[in-house]
C-alpha positions as a Markdown table, in Angstrom:
| # | Residue | x | y | z |
|---|---|---|---|---|
| 1 | Met | -22.8 | -13.9 | -16.4 |
| 2 | Leu | -25.6 | -11.0 | -16.7 |
| 3 | Ser | -25.7 | -8.7 | -19.8 |
| 4 | Gly | -25.8 | -5.2 | -18.0 |
| 5 | Asn | -23.7 | -2.8 | -16.0 |
| 6 | Gln | -23.2 | -3.5 | -12.5 |
| 7 | Arg | -24.0 | -1.2 | -9.7 |
| 8 | Trp | -23.7 | -1.2 | -6.0 |
| 9 | Leu | -25.8 | 0.4 | -3.2 |
| 10 | Lys | -25.0 | -0.7 | 0.1 |
| 11 | Lys | -23.2 | -4.0 | -1.0 |
| 12 | Arg | -26.3 | -4.9 | -3.1 |
| 13 | Ala | -25.7 | -5.4 | -6.7 |
| 14 | Ser | -28.1 | -4.2 | -9.4 |
| 15 | Tyr | -27.7 | -3.8 | -13.1 |
| 16 | Arg | -28.2 | -0.7 | -15.7 |
| 17 | Pro | -29.5 | -1.8 | -19.1 |
| 18 | Ala | -26.6 | -2.4 | -21.7 |
| 19 | Gly | -26.4 | 0.5 | -24.1 |
| 20 | Glu | -27.6 | 3.1 | -21.7 |
| 21 | Leu | -25.8 | 6.5 | -22.0 |
| 22 | Ile | -24.8 | 8.8 | -19.3 |
| 23 | Arg | -26.1 | 12.5 | -19.5 |
| 24 | Thr | -22.5 | 14.2 | -19.0 |
| 25 | Glu | -23.8 | 17.4 | -18.6 |
| 26 | Glu | -25.3 | 16.3 | -15.1 |
| 27 | Tyr | -21.9 | 14.6 | -13.9 |
| 28 | Asp | -18.3 | 15.8 | -13.1 |
| 29 | Val | -15.0 | 13.8 | -11.9 |
| 30 | Ala | -12.8 | 15.4 | -9.5 |
| 31 | Pro | -9.9 | 14.2 | -7.0 |
| 32 | Ile | -11.0 | 13.3 | -3.8 |
| 33 | Leu | -8.4 | 14.9 | -1.5 |
| 34 | Asp | -8.9 | 13.2 | 1.8 |
| 35 | Asn | -8.8 | 9.5 | 2.3 |
| 36 | Gln | -11.7 | 9.0 | 4.6 |
| 37 | Thr | -14.4 | 10.4 | 2.1 |
| 38 | Ala | -13.3 | 7.7 | -0.4 |
| 39 | Lys | -13.1 | 5.0 | 2.2 |
| 40 | Asp | -16.4 | 5.6 | 3.8 |
| 41 | Phe | -18.0 | 5.7 | 0.3 |
| 42 | Val | -16.3 | 2.3 | -0.6 |
| 43 | Val | -16.7 | 0.5 | 2.6 |
| 44 | Arg | -20.5 | 1.4 | 2.6 |
| 45 | His | -21.0 | 0.3 | -0.9 |
| 46 | His | -18.6 | -2.1 | -2.3 |
| 47 | Tyr | -19.4 | -5.8 | -2.0 |
| 48 | Ser | -15.7 | -6.4 | -0.4 |
| 49 | Gly | -16.5 | -3.9 | 2.6 |
| 50 | Thr | -12.6 | -3.1 | 2.3 |
| 51 | Phe | -10.3 | -0.4 | 1.3 |
| 52 | Pro | -7.1 | -0.6 | -0.3 |
| 53 | Ala | -3.8 | 1.3 | 0.1 |
| 54 | Ala | -4.9 | 4.3 | -2.2 |
| 55 | Arg | -2.5 | 6.5 | -3.8 |
| 56 | Phe | -5.3 | 8.4 | -5.9 |
| 57 | Arg | -8.9 | 8.8 | -5.2 |
| 58 | Tyr | -11.6 | 10.2 | -7.6 |
| 59 | Gly | -15.1 | 10.9 | -7.1 |
| 60 | Leu | -18.1 | 11.1 | -9.7 |
| 61 | Tyr | -20.5 | 13.8 | -8.7 |
| 62 | Arg | -24.0 | 14.5 | -9.9 |
| 63 | Arg | -24.8 | 18.0 | -9.1 |
| 64 | Gly | -22.4 | 17.9 | -6.0 |
| 65 | Glu | -23.5 | 14.5 | -4.8 |
| 66 | Leu | -21.0 | 11.9 | -4.6 |
| 67 | Ser | -22.3 | 9.0 | -6.8 |
| 68 | Gly | -19.2 | 6.8 | -7.5 |
| 69 | Val | -15.5 | 6.3 | -6.3 |
| 70 | Ala | -12.3 | 5.1 | -8.2 |
| 71 | Val | -9.3 | 4.3 | -6.2 |
| 72 | Phe | -6.1 | 3.6 | -7.6 |
| 73 | Ser | -3.9 | 2.0 | -5.2 |
| 74 | His | -0.5 | 0.2 | -4.7 |
| 75 | Pro | -0.6 | -3.6 | -4.5 |
| 76 | Cys | 0.8 | -5.9 | -2.1 |
| 77 | Ser | 3.8 | -6.7 | -4.3 |
| 78 | Asp | 5.5 | -4.2 | -6.7 |
| 79 | Arg | 6.0 | -7.0 | -9.2 |
| 80 | Val | 2.3 | -6.8 | -9.9 |
| 81 | Leu | 3.1 | -3.6 | -11.6 |
| 82 | Thr | 6.8 | -4.0 | -13.0 |
| 83 | Ser | 6.0 | -7.3 | -14.7 |
| 84 | Val | 3.6 | -5.4 | -16.7 |
| 85 | Phe | 5.1 | -1.7 | -17.1 |
| 86 | Pro | 8.8 | -0.5 | -17.4 |
| 87 | Gly | 10.5 | 1.7 | -14.9 |
| 88 | Glu | 9.7 | 1.7 | -11.2 |
| 89 | Ala | 6.4 | 0.5 | -9.6 |
| 90 | Lys | 5.6 | 4.1 | -8.2 |
| 91 | Ala | 5.0 | 5.1 | -12.1 |
| 92 | Ser | 2.1 | 2.9 | -12.1 |
| 93 | Val | -1.0 | 2.0 | -10.0 |
| 94 | Glu | -3.5 | -0.7 | -9.7 |
| 95 | Leu | -7.3 | 0.1 | -10.1 |
| 96 | Gly | -8.1 | -1.2 | -6.5 |
| 97 | Arg | -11.7 | -0.1 | -6.2 |
| 98 | Phe | -14.4 | 0.9 | -8.4 |
| 99 | Val | -18.0 | 1.3 | -7.5 |
| 100 | Leu | -20.8 | 3.3 | -8.9 |
| 101 | Leu | -24.3 | 3.8 | -7.1 |
| 102 | Asp | -27.4 | 2.0 | -9.1 |
| 103 | Glu | -28.6 | 5.6 | -10.1 |
| 104 | Val | -25.5 | 6.0 | -12.6 |
| 105 | Pro | -26.6 | 5.1 | -16.2 |
| 106 | Gly | -25.0 | 2.4 | -18.2 |
| 107 | Asn | -22.1 | 3.4 | -19.5 |
| 108 | Gly | -21.0 | 5.8 | -16.5 |
| 109 | Glu | -17.9 | 3.5 | -15.6 |
| 110 | Thr | -16.1 | 4.0 | -19.0 |
| 111 | Trp | -16.9 | 7.7 | -19.0 |
| 112 | Met | -15.8 | 8.0 | -15.4 |
| 113 | Leu | -12.7 | 5.9 | -16.0 |
| 114 | Ala | -11.5 | 8.2 | -19.0 |
| 115 | Arg | -11.7 | 11.1 | -16.8 |
| 116 | Cys | -9.6 | 9.6 | -14.1 |
| 117 | Phe | -6.9 | 8.4 | -16.6 |
| 118 | Glu | -6.7 | 12.3 | -17.6 |
| 119 | Phe | -5.9 | 12.9 | -14.0 |
| 120 | Leu | -3.5 | 10.1 | -13.6 |
| 121 | Arg | -1.6 | 11.1 | -16.6 |
| 122 | Ser | -1.1 | 14.7 | -15.3 |
| 123 | Ser | 0.3 | 13.2 | -12.3 |
| 124 | Gly | 3.0 | 11.3 | -14.1 |
| 125 | Ile | 1.3 | 7.9 | -13.8 |
| 126 | Ser | 2.1 | 5.8 | -17.0 |
| 127 | Gly | 0.2 | 2.7 | -16.6 |
| 128 | Val | -3.2 | 0.8 | -14.8 |
| 129 | Val | -3.3 | -2.8 | -13.9 |
| 130 | Ser | -6.7 | -4.1 | -13.1 |
| 131 | Phe | -8.3 | -7.5 | -12.4 |
| 132 | Ser | -11.8 | -9.0 | -12.9 |
| 133 | Asp | -13.0 | -12.2 | -11.5 |
| 134 | Pro | -15.6 | -14.0 | -13.6 |
| 135 | Met | -16.4 | -16.8 | -11.2 |
| 136 | Pro | -19.6 | -16.4 | -9.4 |
| 137 | Arg | -19.7 | -16.7 | -5.5 |
| 138 | Thr | -22.7 | -18.1 | -3.7 |
| 139 | Thr | -23.4 | -18.9 | 0.1 |
| 140 | His | -24.1 | -22.4 | 1.3 |
| 141 | Gln | -27.9 | -21.8 | 0.6 |
| 142 | Gly | -27.2 | -21.1 | -3.1 |
| 143 | Lys | -27.5 | -17.3 | -2.8 |
| 144 | Ile | -25.6 | -15.4 | -5.4 |
| 145 | Val | -23.5 | -12.9 | -3.4 |
| 146 | Leu | -20.9 | -11.9 | -6.2 |
| 147 | Pro | -22.2 | -12.9 | -9.9 |
| 148 | Gly | -18.7 | -12.2 | -11.4 |
| 149 | His | -17.6 | -9.9 | -14.0 |
| 150 | Val | -15.2 | -10.3 | -17.1 |
| 151 | Gly | -13.8 | -6.6 | -17.2 |
| 152 | Thr | -16.0 | -5.2 | -20.0 |
| 153 | Ile | -15.7 | -1.7 | -18.9 |
| 154 | Tyr | -11.9 | -2.4 | -19.2 |
| 155 | Ala | -12.1 | -3.5 | -22.9 |
| 156 | Ala | -14.5 | -0.6 | -23.7 |
| 157 | His | -11.7 | 1.7 | -22.5 |
| 158 | Asn | -9.2 | 0.1 | -24.6 |
| 159 | Gly | -7.5 | -1.8 | -22.1 |
| 160 | Val | -5.2 | -4.7 | -23.0 |
| 161 | Tyr | -6.2 | -8.3 | -22.1 |
| 162 | Leu | -2.9 | -9.9 | -20.7 |
| 163 | Gly | -4.4 | -13.4 | -19.8 |
| 164 | Arg | -5.5 | -15.1 | -16.7 |
| 165 | Gly | -3.6 | -14.6 | -13.3 |
| 166 | Glu | -1.9 | -17.5 | -11.3 |
| 167 | Ala | -4.1 | -20.7 | -11.1 |
| 168 | Arg | -5.3 | -21.4 | -7.6 |
| 169 | Thr | -8.0 | -23.0 | -5.9 |
| 170 | Leu | -10.3 | -21.1 | -3.3 |
| 171 | Lys | -12.2 | -22.1 | -0.6 |
| 172 | Ile | -15.6 | -20.5 | 0.0 |
| 173 | Leu | -17.1 | -19.9 | 3.4 |
| 174 | Pro | -20.7 | -20.2 | 4.1 |
| 175 | Asp | -21.4 | -16.8 | 3.6 |
| 176 | Gly | -19.9 | -16.8 | 0.1 |
| 177 | Arg | -16.4 | -15.0 | 1.0 |
| 178 | Ser | -13.2 | -16.8 | 0.2 |
| 179 | Phe | -10.8 | -18.1 | 2.9 |
| 180 | Asn | -7.3 | -16.9 | 2.4 |
| 181 | His | -5.0 | -19.7 | 1.6 |
| 182 | Arg | -2.2 | -17.9 | 3.8 |
| 183 | Ala | -4.2 | -17.6 | 6.6 |
| 184 | Glu | -5.0 | -21.2 | 6.5 |
| 185 | Gln | -1.2 | -22.3 | 6.4 |
| 186 | Lys | -0.6 | -20.2 | 9.4 |
| 187 | Ile | -3.2 | -21.6 | 11.4 |
| 188 | Arg | -2.2 | -25.2 | 10.4 |
| 189 | Arg | 1.4 | -24.9 | 11.4 |
| 190 | Arg | 0.5 | -23.3 | 14.8 |
| 191 | Phe | -1.7 | -26.5 | 15.5 |
| 192 | Asp | 0.8 | -28.9 | 14.1 |
| 193 | Ala | 3.4 | -27.6 | 16.2 |
| 194 | His | 1.2 | -28.8 | 19.3 |
| 195 | Ser | 0.2 | -32.0 | 17.6 |
| 196 | Thr | -3.4 | -30.6 | 18.3 |
| 197 | Arg | -6.3 | -31.9 | 15.8 |
| 198 | Trp | -8.6 | -29.1 | 14.6 |
| 199 | Ser | -11.0 | -27.9 | 11.7 |
| 200 | Ile | -11.9 | -24.5 | 10.4 |
| 201 | Ala | -15.5 | -23.7 | 10.8 |
| 202 | Ala | -15.3 | -20.1 | 9.4 |
| 203 | Glu | -12.9 | -17.1 | 8.9 |
| 204 | Leu | -14.3 | -14.4 | 10.8 |
| 205 | Trp | -13.5 | -10.9 | 10.0 |
| 206 | Ser | -14.1 | -9.4 | 13.5 |
| 207 | Phe | -14.4 | -9.9 | 17.1 |
| 208 | Glu | -18.2 | -9.4 | 17.1 |
| 209 | Asn | -18.4 | -12.1 | 14.7 |
| 210 | Val | -16.1 | -14.3 | 16.8 |
| 211 | Lys | -18.5 | -13.7 | 19.9 |
| 212 | Asp | -21.4 | -14.4 | 18.0 |
| 213 | Phe | -20.2 | -17.8 | 16.9 |
| 214 | Val | -19.1 | -18.6 | 20.4 |
| 215 | Gln | -22.6 | -17.6 | 21.8 |
| 216 | Arg | -24.0 | -19.9 | 19.2 |
| 217 | Glu | -21.9 | -22.7 | 20.4 |
| 218 | Val | -20.0 | -23.2 | 17.3 |
| 219 | Gly | -16.7 | -23.4 | 19.1 |
| 220 | Leu | -14.2 | -21.8 | 21.6 |
| 221 | Ala | -12.1 | -18.6 | 20.8 |
| 222 | Ile | -9.1 | -17.0 | 22.5 |
| 223 | Val | -9.5 | -13.2 | 22.3 |
| 224 | Pro | -8.4 | -10.1 | 24.2 |
| 225 | Arg | -10.3 | -9.9 | 27.4 |
| 226 | Ile | -11.0 | -6.0 | 26.6 |
| 227 | Thr | -13.2 | -7.1 | 23.6 |
| 228 | Val | -15.5 | -9.4 | 25.8 |
| 229 | Ala | -15.6 | -7.2 | 28.8 |
| 230 | Arg | -19.4 | -6.4 | 28.2 |
| 231 | Glu | -20.4 | -9.9 | 27.6 |
| 232 | Leu | -18.7 | -11.4 | 30.7 |
| 233 | Ala | -20.5 | -8.7 | 32.9 |
| 234 | Ala | -23.6 | -9.7 | 31.2 |
| 235 | Gly | -22.9 | -13.6 | 31.6 |
| 236 | Thr | -23.6 | -14.0 | 28.0 |
| 237 | Leu | -20.0 | -15.3 | 27.9 |
| 238 | Val | -17.9 | -17.2 | 30.1 |
| 239 | Gln | -14.1 | -17.0 | 30.9 |
| 240 | Ile | -12.5 | -20.5 | 31.2 |
| 241 | Pro | -9.1 | -20.3 | 32.9 |
| 242 | Val | -6.5 | -22.4 | 31.2 |
| 243 | Lys | -3.5 | -23.3 | 33.5 |
| 244 | Gly | -0.3 | -22.8 | 31.9 |
| 245 | Leu | -1.6 | -20.7 | 29.1 |
| 246 | Ser | 0.1 | -17.6 | 28.4 |
| 247 | Val | -0.4 | -15.4 | 25.4 |
| 248 | Pro | 1.8 | -12.4 | 25.6 |
| 249 | Arg | 1.4 | -9.9 | 22.8 |
| 250 | Glu | 4.1 | -7.9 | 21.5 |
| 251 | Thr | 3.1 | -5.4 | 18.7 |
| 252 | Gln | 5.5 | -5.1 | 15.9 |
| 253 | Met | 5.2 | -2.7 | 12.9 |
| 254 | Val | 7.5 | -3.2 | 9.9 |
| 255 | Phe | 7.3 | -1.1 | 6.8 |
| 256 | Arg | 9.5 | -0.6 | 3.4 |
| 257 | Asp | 11.7 | 2.6 | 4.2 |
| 258 | Gln | 12.4 | 3.1 | 0.6 |
| 259 | Gly | 9.0 | 1.8 | -0.9 |
| 260 | Tyr | 5.8 | 3.7 | -1.5 |
| 261 | Leu | 3.8 | 4.8 | 1.5 |
| 262 | Ser | 0.7 | 7.0 | 1.1 |
| 263 | Asp | 0.3 | 10.0 | 3.2 |
| 264 | Ser | -2.1 | 8.3 | 5.9 |
| 265 | Ser | 0.5 | 5.5 | 5.9 |
| 266 | Arg | 3.4 | 7.8 | 6.9 |
| 267 | Glu | 1.1 | 9.5 | 9.6 |
| 268 | Phe | 0.4 | 6.1 | 11.1 |
| 269 | Val | 4.1 | 5.2 | 11.2 |
| 270 | Glu | 5.2 | 8.4 | 13.0 |
| 271 | Leu | 2.2 | 8.0 | 15.6 |
| 272 | Met | 3.1 | 4.6 | 16.3 |
| 273 | Lys | 6.8 | 5.6 | 16.8 |
| 274 | Val | 5.4 | 8.2 | 19.4 |
| 275 | Phe | 3.1 | 5.6 | 20.9 |
| 276 | Ala | 5.7 | 2.8 | 21.2 |
| 277 | Ala | 8.9 | 4.8 | 22.5 |
| 278 | Pro | 8.1 | 5.8 | 26.2 |
| 279 | Arg | 6.2 | 2.6 | 26.8 |
| 280 | Gly | 9.2 | 0.5 | 26.0 |
| 281 | Arg | 7.0 | -2.1 | 24.2 |
| 282 | Gly | 6.3 | -2.7 | 20.5 |
| 283 | Arg | 8.7 | -2.1 | 18.0 |
| 284 | Val | 8.5 | 0.0 | 14.6 |
| 285 | Thr | 11.1 | -1.1 | 12.0 |
| 286 | Ala | 12.0 | -0.1 | 8.7 |
| 287 | Ala | 12.8 | -3.0 | 6.1 |
């Protein structure tokens, strides 16, 4: 562990000296009204490169320029919230993403977090859950991609430590990212059903990565033809017909009719209903 305050710039970590104080007269914290502004900032700078199901978004501004974003989200399971706080899940949130640029002084997180909590209280939120991961992640070459953190800023803001999460073993990919256990089990069941031996070389997060691995002769891939049309035309990839192989794709969308959905999620559901109905394909179902 490093003694300092972690910052991010385009997914690269840096550290501000411990004990450094923010000049509060230079900064403001305000709600971010649209999802895209917060998402663009988080995806560009946060090490995960992903954006959660946001309920509330707040920005740290220095003279009008966005220098940090805090995203309070709804977790995958309501129990993450209801096991900690009384009442319904919608009365509390998870601190899903929190990222400040490397220019923000040392105690900027705690100062911004206090302002965010004021906004949350005024919106009727009574509790916030957050998680920290103290385990460092490295690539297969030993390069540290995530030093780990123990939640010092939460403690500085009078957060209550509730103990460790459920114990589990993470499989780390060559690039230092973790391989999701649920994804592995789904893949295993599919191959086992056809008595096919297999091994996972890597979990890839986009079709571009899949194509790159195939071009490097790491293995084969089954992808939608439209995603490789350019490469097939250029001859950098080759299509192999497989007799008897049929991979129909039926799109299904399931959402919680009574659960919380962000405004953008509801708009997406309505868009999918309009898209699927006239074509007679795909299903949109409330659970």
